[in-house]
N, C-alpha and C positions, 0 to 999 in steps of 0.2 A: 973616434970610434965610440968612446964612452958617452959622449954627449948625445949621439944618435940613439944609443940604447936607452938613455934616460928619457929622451923625448918620446920614443916608442912606448916605454912603460907608462908614461903619463897619459898618452892617447888610449892605451889599453884600459887603464883604470877608469878614465872618463867614459869610455864606451861601455864598460861593464857596470858602471854606476846607474845608468838609466835603463838597463835591461832587467826585466823581471823573469823569474824562472819558476816553473812548476814541475814537481816530481810526479810523473804519471803512475809508475809502478816500480816497486822494488821486489826483486825475485831472489830467493835464497837457493843456491845450487850446492848440492852435496856431492863430493867426489870421494869414492871409497878407495882408500889406499891400504898399503900393508900395515901402517900404524893406526888405522881407524878412519874416521871420516874427516875430510877437509872441507870446510864451508867457505864459499865465496858468494858475493852478491853482485847482481846486475841491476842497474837503475836506468829507466828511460826518463829523460829530462827534456822539457820543451822550454825554449828561451825566446823572448820577444821584447820589443820596446814599446808596444802598445800603439805604434804609429804606422803599422804596415810591414814591419820586419819580423820574421819568425824563423826559427830553426829547431831541429830536434837532434838528440844525440843519445847514444847508449854507452854507459860506462860500466866496466867490470873491474872489481877489486876484492880484496880480502875483507875490507871494512866498508860499511854502508856509506860513510861520509866521503871516503875516497872515490867510491863508485859514483856518487852524485857529482862530485867535483869534476871527474873525468867526463861524465855525461854533459855537464855544463860547457866544458871546454869544446867538446865535439859539436854541441849545438850552436855555439857562437861561430864556429868555423863553417857550419852548414846553413847560415842564415840566407834568407831570400826575401825579396820585396813582393808584397801583395797589394794589388790595386784596391783601394777602398773608395766608396762613394757614400758620403753622409753617414758613416758608421756601419754600413752594410756592404755586401759584395755587389758588384755591378750587374751580374746576371746569374742565372741558374747554371750549375755545373756538376758534372759527375766526376768521381775520382776512383781509381782502382789500383790496388797493389796486392798481388797474390790473390788470396780469397777474400780480402777486405774490399768492400765497395761502399762508397759514401755518396750522398746526394746533398748538395748545398743549395739553398734557395734564399734570395734576398727577402728581407722583411721590412715592414714599415717601422717608423720611429716608435720606440717604447715597447717593442715586442720582447727584446732581450735575446740572450743566446739560448736557443732551445736545441740542446745537443747532449749526447751522452758523454761519459767520463773522459775518455782519451781525446775525442773530438773537441770537447768543450775547452780543454787545456790549450790546444793549438789555436782555436779561434779567439779565445780571450787574450792570449799572449800576443797575437797578431794585432789586437786592437779593434776587432770586430765586435760591435755592441748589439746589433740586431741581425739575427740570422736564424733560419730554420734549417736544421741539419738532421739527417737520418743515416744511420749505419745499416746497410742492406745485406752485407755479407758476414764475414768472420767477426767475432767479438775480440779476437786477439789484439791487444793494444799496439803491438808492433805494426801489424798490418793496417789497423784503423788510422794510426797516426800517419803512416806513409801514404795511405790512400787520401787522407785529408790534405796533406802537403801536395800531392799530385793534383787534386782538384784546385787548390789555391794557385798552383803554378800555371794552370791552364787558363786562369781568369785573364781577361783582356781589359785594358784601361779604356773607359768610354771616351776620354778626350783624344786618345790616339786614334781610335776608330773613327770619330767624327772628323778629325783632321785628314786622315787618309782617304775617306770617302768624299770629303769636301762639302759636308753638310753641318748643320748646327747640332749642338749637344741635345737640344730638346727633340729634334727629329730622330736621333738615335734611339731615344727612349720611347717615342710614340710610334715607331715603326712596328707594324704587326708581323708576327711570326707566321710564315706560310707553311 
């Protein structure tokens, strides 16, 4: 039993070492009680490996560092795979969560990540280097991050599309939209 636990701990440490994380926002919350105000903190954290895996998490605690660590733990549990094509996304995609709406568009090499704060963190952690993104709805970082994750989860891998249609990859990209 102990040997399996040690093995799992080594795997977890190795997995955490190649992950990069970004703290998007830290919010201080005051709760008024009989003895005065009690302060706690909430932190939104985005975690990714820069190779197509990304996740987000919310941590709440009495101290900032604890809130960030809880957010990192939740983000690593919520990781998902994003299809990348030469440093950008394979196609244009809309995402929505609550009042937050985002638009992601592929960009040519050298464009960079053109996106606002919360969206930028998600895209950079995912390893996307060239993309044009626009937040169309709410500016609330919770909704923007979840809408961005929604858009990334809707992306389809061009290799899988080419295989299911039985055509070449070049034909997938040259097909005109009707």
